[in-house]
Steps between C-alpha positions, in 0.01 A plus 500: 500500500785739578642460149161593352478811718851609401414454133181703540682774691764519225232514231314782678826690556585481129147590395492800734826616341340469158753235393266294290786322321627359830146408609444305183815295558319348800224356278512167318458523121160332524377703799130571545377776728150594614443869562181687577442564129566156365737215432836574340689213340871516422773738598424756230130525588584537870770757422263712291236491774744595777648777286155658466471521880844655533400772251151553643609504865865615509488592871342174620711304748422147611585343836527136605339449840 
């Protein structure tokens, strides 16, 4: 469980920094991710979706609790 938390904390840190390239390195090539607006299949689809949030909400910061 600790390894999962560390991975999530690293992901959130990178995302908060806007380093989408580094975030995407944490995904498998065949990753699938559910988000509030749908299912995104594959790294490119996930990347495009996350990039939209970074543009739309540039000051948003996420926290792992």
